[in-house]
N, C-alpha and C positions, 0 to 999 in steps of 0.2 A: 582536457580534453569535453567529457561529456561532466557537465553539470544539471544536477537533479533541486529543487528549491520544492519542497513543502509548506502548502498554508492550508485554514480552514479551521484546524485547532481550535480547541478551545473547552469551555463547562458546558456541562447539559445536563440536564436532569434525565434518572432510570426511565424508561420508554422513550426517550427523544431520540432526533436524527441531528445526524451532522455529515455533511460532505467534504472528504478531504481533496485537494488537490496537489497535482505534482506538474511541474512543471520541467519540461528538457528542453537543454540549450547543448552546442558542440556539434552534435552530429546527425545524421537522415534519422528521426525518432522510429521512422518505419521499418528499420531495419535491429532493433533491440526490445525481446521480450521486457515487460515489466510486473511489480509486482509491488506489493506494501510485506511488510515488516513489523512487530511489536516488543516493545520488552518496556514488561511492568517491574516494580520494582522491587527488588529482591530474588527474579526470576530471568530465567535465560530468554535469548532473544527467540521470538516465535512467528513461522512463517503463518500470511494468512492468508494470503489469496494473488493471483498471476497470470497475467493477461499475453498472448505472444501479439507479436510486432503489427501483423496484420490486425488483432483483433477480432480473432473470428474463434480462438480456444482459450477458455479461462481455466481455472482451476481455482477453488476455492477449501480452505478449512473447515472440518466438519462441525465445529466451535462455531461458527459464524454464518455456515450456509440457512439459505433462508434469510437471512439481514442484513450483509455486505455482499455489496454488489461493485465491482471492476468493470470501468471501461475507459474507451481513449478515444480523443477528438484528433487525430493525431494531424490532421492540417491547424489546428491549435499548438501543437506540440505538448498537450497535458492530456496526463491519467487522473484518472479521479477515483475516488472511492466514496461510493455512497453509503453510509451507516443507520440502518433503520435498528428500532428495537433493543438501543443500547441499554446495557446493564453495567453495575458495578464493577463488574469482573472486566471487561473491556476496559477499563480504567490502563494507559501505558503512553508509552511515547511511540509515534506510529512512524515510520522507513519507508520513505519510499527507494526505489533500487530500478537497476538497467543491467543488461546484459544481453551479447547479440545469441544466447542459448538460453534456453527457457528453459534447460533441464536444470542448471543448476540453481535453479528458487527453491526447488524441492529438496535439493542436496542435503543431504548428512555431513558432506566431507567439503562441501564446498561451499561457495558465499557467491552474491552478483558480483560484478569488478564493480560498479558507482552506486554510491550511495547517497541521498540526501542528511540532511544534519536532523532532521524530526522536527516531528509536532506534538504536540499534548492534547492529550483528551482525556477529560476528567468526567466520570460518570458518577453523579451523587447519588446514594441512595436516599 
């Protein structure tokens, strides 16, 4: 049903910026909270940011506050992750996710129902 496709990853120097995009299809996008996770080599998957279906509420993990911003354009069925001031420790595969519940994005016992395939972000030092 729901399909998510990430784009915008790549190689960037420390201090640089990237904007990731997540294209949503299959259902009414405004009914779904959306978010981004990341997974670095040898590390567990980590929650990064989330946004409510309407775009009215966001949550950002402490490690990226002030640098990363999530937004959405429901008319375009797209969610964005603007990443500024990138650091080498931001290097990871970034995954877009969607669920009808915003709560699951920060849950330690459950995960969003739908996931994209991921896009690689590499920050060189």
